[in-house]
C-alpha positions in Angstrom: 46.9 9.7 51.0 48.3 6.3 48.8 51.4 6.7 49.3 54.4 9.5 49.1 55.2 11.3 46.3 58.5 10.2 45.2 60.8 12.9 42.7 63.6 13.0 40.2 65.2 15.2 38.1 64.6 15.8 34.7 68.2 17.2 34.2 69.3 14.3 32.1 72.7 13.0 31.6 73.5 11.3 27.5 76.6 10.2 29.3 74.2 8.0 32.2 72.5 6.9 29.4 75.7 5.6 27.4 76.7 4.1 30.0 73.5 2.1 30.9 73.5 1.1 27.9 77.3 0.1 27.2 77.2 -2.0 30.6 74.4 -3.5 29.3 75.8 -4.7 26.6 79.0 -5.8 28.3 77.3 -8.3 30.5 74.8 -9.9 27.4 78.4 -11.2 26.3 80.6 -13.7 28.0 83.2 -16.0 27.3 85.6 -18.5 29.3 88.3 -20.5 28.1 90.2 -22.9 30.6 93.1 -24.8 30.4 93.5 -29.0 31.3 96.5 -30.4 31.0 97.4 -29.0 27.9 93.8 -28.7 26.4 92.0 -26.0 26.2 88.2 -25.4 25.6 86.2 -22.3 25.0 82.9 -21.7 25.5 80.8 -18.9 24.1 77.8 -18.5 25.4 75.3 -17.1 23.0 72.8 -13.8 23.7 69.5 -13.9 21.9 68.7 -9.8 21.4 64.9 -8.9 20.7 64.9 -5.6 18.7 61.9 -3.5 20.4 61.9 0.1 19.5 60.1 0.8 22.6 62.0 -0.6 25.1 65.3 1.4 24.6 67.0 3.6 27.4 66.4 6.7 27.0 67.3 9.7 28.8 64.1 11.0 30.9 63.9 14.3 29.4 63.4 12.7 25.9 59.9 11.5 27.5 56.6 13.3 26.3 53.1 12.9 28.1 51.2 9.9 27.0 54.5 7.7 27.1 55.0 4.6 29.0 58.1 3.4 30.8 59.3 1.3 33.9 62.9 2.5 36.0 65.9 1.2 34.8 67.6 -1.4 37.1 70.3 0.9 38.7 68.9 3.3 41.6 71.1 5.5 40.8 70.5 5.9 37.3 66.7 6.6 37.9 66.6 10.0 37.6 68.4 10.1 34.5 67.1 7.6 32.5 64.2 5.0 31.8 63.4 2.0 29.4 60.8 2.8 27.4 57.5 0.6 27.0 54.5 0.2 24.9 51.6 1.6 27.0 49.7 -1.6 25.8 52.3 -3.7 27.3 53.1 -4.4 31.1 54.8 -0.7 32.3 55.0 0.7 35.5 54.9 4.4 34.5 52.7 6.6 32.5 53.2 10.3 31.9 49.9 12.3 31.9 51.4 15.5 32.1 53.9 18.2 31.0 54.2 21.5 32.9 56.9 24.6 33.3 57.7 25.3 36.6 56.4 29.1 37.7 53.7 28.0 35.0 52.7 30.5 32.0 55.8 32.5 33.1 58.2 30.3 33.9 61.8 32.3 35.2 63.6 33.7 32.0 67.3 32.2 31.5 70.0 33.4 34.6 67.5 33.5 37.4 68.4 31.9 40.6 67.5 28.2 41.6 64.4 28.7 44.0 66.1 25.9 45.8 65.4 22.3 45.4 62.5 22.2 48.3 60.5 25.3 46.2 61.2 23.4 43.1 60.1 20.3 44.6 57.0 21.3 46.4 55.8 22.8 42.7 56.5 20.5 40.9 54.2 17.8 43.1 51.5 20.5 43.3 51.2 21.2 39.9 50.9 17.0 39.3 48.7 16.6 41.5 46.4 19.5 40.3 46.2 17.7 36.8 45.8 13.9 38.7 41.6 14.1 38.6 41.5 15.1 35.1 43.6 11.8 33.9 42.7 9.7 35.9 38.6 10.8 37.1 38.9 10.3 40.5 40.6 12.8 43.4 44.6 11.5 44.2 44.0 10.8 47.7 41.2 8.3 46.6 42.6 6.7 43.6 44.6 3.6 43.6 47.6 5.3 41.6 50.4 7.9 42.9 52.4 10.5 41.2 55.7 10.8 40.1 57.3 14.2 39.3 60.8 15.1 37.9 61.7 18.6 37.6 64.4 20.8 37.0 67.7 20.2 39.1 69.6 23.1 40.1 72.7 22.2 37.3 70.1 22.0 34.0 68.1 25.1 35.4 71.6 26.8 35.1 72.8 25.4 32.5 69.8 24.9 30.4 67.2 26.8 31.6 65.3 23.9 32.2 62.1 24.6 33.4 60.4 21.3 32.7 57.9 19.7 35.1 57.1 15.7 34.2 54.1 14.2 35.5 53.5 10.4 35.8 51.5 7.9 37.5 51.8 4.5 38.9 50.2 1.7 40.8 50.5 2.4 44.9 51.2 -1.6 44.9 54.0 -0.8 42.6 52.6 -3.3 40.1 52.8 -2.9 36.6 49.4 -2.4 34.9 48.5 -2.4 30.8 46.8 0.0 29.2 46.5 3.7 29.8 45.5 4.8 33.5 43.3 7.7 31.7 40.0 7.9 33.0 40.2 4.5 35.1 38.4 6.5 38.0 40.4 4.5 40.4 
């Protein structure tokens, strides 16, 4: 088995994404004022911003099949937000499948949350099931691994979230370019 299945939650918080974006903007601008015997010097560090639409921090709930992304730097934000990347550029993850918990008949609104273990096991099994059709070889023989996101108890109840998102990444954790579809590795 190539590595460990990692898990996250599709339940995303727009507030978390806003906090991450605000922190990044604040860190990008700094000013310093110093005083030496009556003289005042103000130093401002110039910031260059490159606008790349696909490099935005977005909620994991907004990510779709065939999109690529990197994790956000803050580990506590990784279940909720990602940094979008064009698949032709270097990226860590590529989404290859979106499923519904319960398959063709997801549990209805108001259904009790089955528990994090049951939901995570179902998500991981669903992602591994679709893996060979995407990569071209069995998961156990691949140089790619699976990352799954699934509903949290809160999103299950609040938003009737039943979405499972499946992505591939290099077992080594290194970035890749282009799609992993059909790589047979």
